[in-house]
N, C-alpha and C positions, 0 to 999 in steps of 0.2 A: 708495562701497563696493560690492563685488560682491554680487549677489543670487543666490539659489539658483534653478536651473532645475529645479524640482521636479515633473516630470511624474509622479513616483511618488506624489505626494500630500503635503500639508503635515505629516502625522503620521509619515511613513515615516522621515525622517532622525533625529528624536529617538529613535525606537524602535531604529533602526540604531545610534545612539550608545550606547544602553543595552546593547545586545548586545555592542558593542565593549568597553565598560567591564567587562562580566562576563567576557569572554574575557581581557581584560587582567589582571583579578584572579586568574583561574584560573592563568594562565601564570606569574604572579609569586608566588603562594602555594605552588604546586607546587615541592617541593624547597627550600623556604626554610630548612629545618633541616639542610642539608648542612654538612660540616666547615668551620671558619673558616680563613681564610688570614692571612698575617702581619699586615697592617695592621688587620684586624678584631680579631685577638688583642690587639694593642697598644691599640686603642680600648677593648676590654673591660677589660683589666687596669689600664691607666694612667688611665682616665677614667670609663667608664660604671659601674664597680663602686664608685667613690668616692662619699662623701656628696655630696648635691646642692650644698651650700654650697661644698664644695671644688672641684667642677667649675666653679663660677662664678669662682673666684679662682686656680685652679692650671692652668697651661698647660705640660705637660711637653715638648711638641714640636709643630711644625706638622703632624705626622701626625694630631693630634687636631683634630676639627671641633667647636667648642664647642656650637653649637645641637644638632647631632646627638647629642652626648654627653648633653645634658640630656634629650632625648626618649628616647634609649636607656635611660638610667637609670630614667626613669619607666616604660618598658615592662618592664624587668627587675623593678622593684618590684611591678608589677601582675601579671605572669605567671610570675615565677620566672626564674632564669638558664638560658638555652638559646640556641642559635644563632638560632632563628627569632624569639625575642623581641628579641634584639639587633638583628636585621635588620628588624624590623617597621616602624620609621619610614621606612626607605628604600623598603620595599615600598609603603607607603601613599602616599608622595609620588610614587613612580613611577606609580601608578595615577592620582593627581591630575594628574600632568603630562600624561597622555593626554587627560584631560578639558580641561585648560587649553590644550592645542594646538588642540583643537576650538573652544574659546571664542575664542581669539585669531584662529584661522583664519576664523571667521564674520565678523570685522570686516574681513578683508583679501581673502578669496576667496569663491567660491560655497560654499553650505552643504554640498553634496555633496562638494566638494573638501576642505572642513574635516573632514568625516567620513573621507574617504580618508586625510588626514594623520594623524588620530587612530588609525585602524586600522593604518596602516603602523608607527606608533610602538608600538602595542600589541603587535605580533608581532616587533618588532626584537630580534634576538639580543643586541645590545650594551645596549639599554635594559633588557631583562629581566635581564641580567647585573648591571648596576649597581643595579637595583631589588632585587636579592638580595645586595647588598654593604653591610655595616654601616658605611657612610661617608656623607658629606654630599652626594654628587654629585647624587642625584635631588632633594634639597631645593634645591640651588642651581639646577638646571635648572628646577624649578618656579618659583622666585622670579624667575629670568631672564624666564620667560614672563609672569608676573604683572606684573613691573615694566614690561615693554614694553607690555603691554596697558593698564596704568594711565597710562603716559606718552602713548600714542596717544589715550586717552580725554581726558586733561587738555588735550592740544593741540587736540582737537576741540571740547570743551565749555567749557574754561576754568574748570570747577568746582573749588573748593578741595578737595573730598573726594578727587578723583582724584590731586591732587598729594600729599596726605597718604598715601594708600594706596601711591602710588609710592615715597615716601621710606621707608615702613615695610617694603615688600617689598625694597627695595635694602638696607636695614640688616639685615634678617633674612638675606638672602643673604650679606652680608659676614660676619655673625656665624657663618654656617655654614662659609664658606671664604673666605679672603682674596682668592682670584682673582675673586670676585664684584665686587671693586673695579674690575676691568678692564671689566666690563659697564657699570658706572656711568660710567667714564671714556670708554668708547665712545659712550654716549649723549651725554655732554657734547660730545665731539668732533663728533658728527653735528649736533647742534643749533647749536653755535656756528659751524661751517663753513657749515651751511645758511643761517644768518642772514647771514653775510658774503657769500656768493655770490648771495643773493637768491632762494632757493627759494620758489616761490609758497606752498607749504604752511606756510611759517614766516614769511612777510613781515609778517603782522599779529600774530604771536605776541610777547607781552611776555616778556622774560627774567626779570622780577622773581619771579614765582611759581616758575619753574624754579630760579633761584638759591637761593630759600628752601628748596625741596625738596632740592636737593643739599647745602645747608648742614645741613639737618636730618639727612640721611643721614650726613654726616660726623661731626656731633656725637654722634649716637646710636651710631654704630659705634665712635667713639673712646671713648665712655663704657663700652661693653660690653667693649672690649679693654683698657681702662685697667689692670685688675689683671694682665693678661698682658704689658704693655708691655716690661718688662725681658727676659723670656724670648723674645719675638718679635724684639726688636732683637738679642739675642745670637745667635739662630739665623741671621739674615741676615748676621751678621758672622763666622760660623763657617766652618771649612773643609769640613765634611761635605757641605752642599748643593753646594759647588763641585766636590767630588770626584764626587758623584752626577751633576752636570751634564756631566762628561766621558763618562759612559755614556749618559745620557738626552739625547742631542743631537737637533737637528732631523731629521737623517737617520734616526736610530734611531726617532724618534717616527713618521715617515712609514712606515717599515718595520713598526712595531708596529701602526699603524692598518690597514695592508693585511693583516697577518697576522690580526688580529682580525676584520676584515670577511670575509675569504675563508674563514677556518676556522669562522666562525660561520654566516653566512647562506649560504655557498657562493658559488662564483664567479659562477654564472649569476644567482642572486638578487641578489648585491651589484652586479653590473654593470647588470642591468636596473633596479634601484631607483635606482642612481646616474645612469643616463642620463635616467630620468624626472625625477629631482630637478633635474638640470642644465637640462632643458627648462623645468621650472617656474620655476627661479631666473632664467633669462634673460627669460622672459615677465613674471615678477614685477618684475624690475628696471625694465622699461619702464613697467609700469602703476602700481607702488607704490614709487617711488624712495626716498622717505623711510623707509617701513617696512622696505624691503630694507636700507638702510644701518643702521638701528637694530638689525636682526637680525644683520648680518654684521660690521660694524666692530668690535664688542667682541672678536671672535675675533682680528682683526688686531692690535688694541691689546694683547691678551694675549700673542700671539706675540712682538711687538716688545719688550714689557716684560720678558718672561722672558729674552730674549737679553741685554738691557741689564743686568739684575740678575744675570746669570750663574747662573740657577736651572735645575734640571732641566726639560727640555722633555717633560713627560709628557702623553700623549694625553688622559688623564682630566681634565686641567686645562681642556680645551676641550669637555667633555661638555655644558656649558650650551647649546651650539649645537644639540643634538640636536632640540629642539623646532622650531627654525627650519628645520633640514634636513627635518623631517617636513612642515612647511607647504609648503616648496618642492616636495617630492615629491607632496603632495596636489594642488597647483596643476598640476604636471606631469601628473598623472593626468587632471585635467580637460581640459588642452590636448590630450593624446593621445586622450582619449575624444571630444573634439570633432572631431578628424580622422577617427576611425573611424566616428562616427555622422553625418557630414555628409550632410544630405539626409533623415535619418530623424526629426529632431526628438525624439530620445530620448537626450540626453546623460547623464541620470541613470542610465539602465540601462547605458550604456556605461561610466560611472564605476564602477559595481558590478563589471562584468566585468573591467576593467583592474586594479582593486584586488584582486580575487580572484586574478588571475594572480600579482601581486606577492606577495600573502600566501602563496600555495602555494609559490612559489619561495623565499621567505625562511624559511618554517616548516620547510623541509627540514633546516636546520641546528640547529633547537632541541633535538632529543634530546641532542646533545652537551652542552648546558648542564646537563641533568639527570643525564646518565650519568657525567660527570667533574666532580669538585669543583674549585673555584678553585685550591686548593693542598691536597694530601692529607696534611696533618700527622697527622690521625687514623690513616689507614692506615699511614703510616710508623712512627708511635709504636707501634702494636699489633704490627707486624712486629718492631721492635727490642726490644720487651719480651720477645717469644718468644726472640729471639736472646740477649738478656741472661740469660734464664733457663737457657739452654743453655751458659752460661759464656763467651759472646762479650763482649769489652769494647767498649762503645758510646761513641763520641765524636761531637761535632757541630762544624760549621764554618759560618762566614758567617751568613746570615740564619736558619739553623736553630737557632742557639744560644739566642737570647732566648726564643722561644716554648717550647722544650723545657725551659728552666730555670724561667721565670716562670709559664707557663701549665700545663704538664704536670708541673711539680715534679720533674723528673729531675735533681736536683742531683748525682747520682753519675755522670752522663754528661758528662765534661769537654768544654769548648769549646776547640778549638784555633784559635789566631789566627796562627800562624806555622809554618814547617816545623820549627823547633826544638821547638815544643810538640808537633807531630805525632811527632817522634822520641821525645819523652819518653813519649808514650802507647804507642808501639811497643816500648818497653823491656820490657814484660810478656811472659810466655811464652804467654798465651792468644791466640786469634784476635781480631782487631780489625777493626771496621768504622767508617766515618765517614759521617755523613749530612749533606748540604748541599743548598742550593737558592739560586736567584738568584745564580749564580756570578759574574756580571758585577759584583756589588756587594761581593765579597770584597775588602777593602781591601789585603791583602797580596798583591802580584802573584805572588810566588814560590809561596805556598801555593795561590793560584788556579790557576796553571799545573800544579802538582803534582797537584791533585785532578782536573783535567780530563784530563791527559795520562798520568798515571802511577798512577792509582787505579782498579783494575779494578771496573767496575760490577757489583754483585751484584743489585740490585733497583731498579727505577724506578717511582715512583708518579706518573702523569701528572696535570697540572692545566691548567685553561683559562687561567690567568694566564701571560702571556708570560715564559718563563724560570723558571716556578714549579714545574716538576717536582721532586719530592723524590727525590734520588738517594742510594742507599746503596752505598758502594764499599769494597773491600778494598784498603788501601794497600800491602800487603806484596808480593804476587806481581809486580806491575808495577814497584814501586819497587826490587825486588831486595834487600830488607832481610830 
């Protein structure tokens, strides 16, 4: 294991970590109460508001993350219904993930590098975004780090408690989101392959306790999902995810990742951090091959499985690798600092300097996260209420329909699902506007093209969610009706 090169003193790095966690908390609690976006609204209405017993047995859609719904329900019961209370579990687990990146990092890299990893994760635009997203992704990211940590400890010590904690972390992750199963499958693939090819780190390792841990994970996860089994199986056999997969392709996912990275951290910050992380990953691969595989292979398994299952390739399904990426970046900081401080015997100070540069570059994009909501349903609805009060007929289309009807209770704003329904709305003599969002997911292609190409935009409410701008348009002038 790597040891810290702590010329700054043994107490410095724990204090630096405490400062990092405080900054992490401030960045994640700030703006926690901004308007909800589509998936958060679904989580609130379809799950978190339900009685606790119903959450354990009712699974309306894979859009629901069971463990998150349980925690969100408890938060709403404790603090009242609000956006920040709904997002509180994601926020807390986001902060905990920063601490966990440090803890796992200290087992794999130098202590100052582990601090750099935690600090980079703390100021990451994407990690803050998901820490303020009422979904289970920060929980799954946390459990991915915990499971990897406990697996490495189990392989190192052979103690039963680490296998038990490993199984529990894996099951908790799976209960949060089904894609955590890919993390477990990745671990299985690495261990079995390593045994087959004779990796020294696994040569003396018995498979019996690992098989027991994987079996425990399987049975516990199956038990937790047993009440949901018919709904889950029906989802994977339905056409809806296959239709979504035609939009959320691998090429789309890569483009979306690049859009998020560059619009969040900014090009300079993203490129600089990416280069440092690549340096760290290459060095890490040479020094910690087993750990590298345990961190990376789950993402490869996830990608392959999503393609085979013909499911949407959404970047958020790979969010669990954020902690691993931060660890690689932290190690890259250490490698870079070593080059810069060669001959000075002050690598710790150099780590501080390199980390500070990356933090400043990355932080340049953070104001956007607080200035623009993920999806501005609140702003659009307020505007449309004013228009409706002035005699304008308001209608909705696509992903705008469900939240407007179920969450905002605007049952008098009809949802149009086809051009014929749009014509019916336009039969009135009053002015008409249509609000829509996430146009790529409008299932009726004729309606989608009509809204995009022949509906004059009246107002746009920007959102940080890709394609999530709320667009209010007038269908009459451009349509010639």
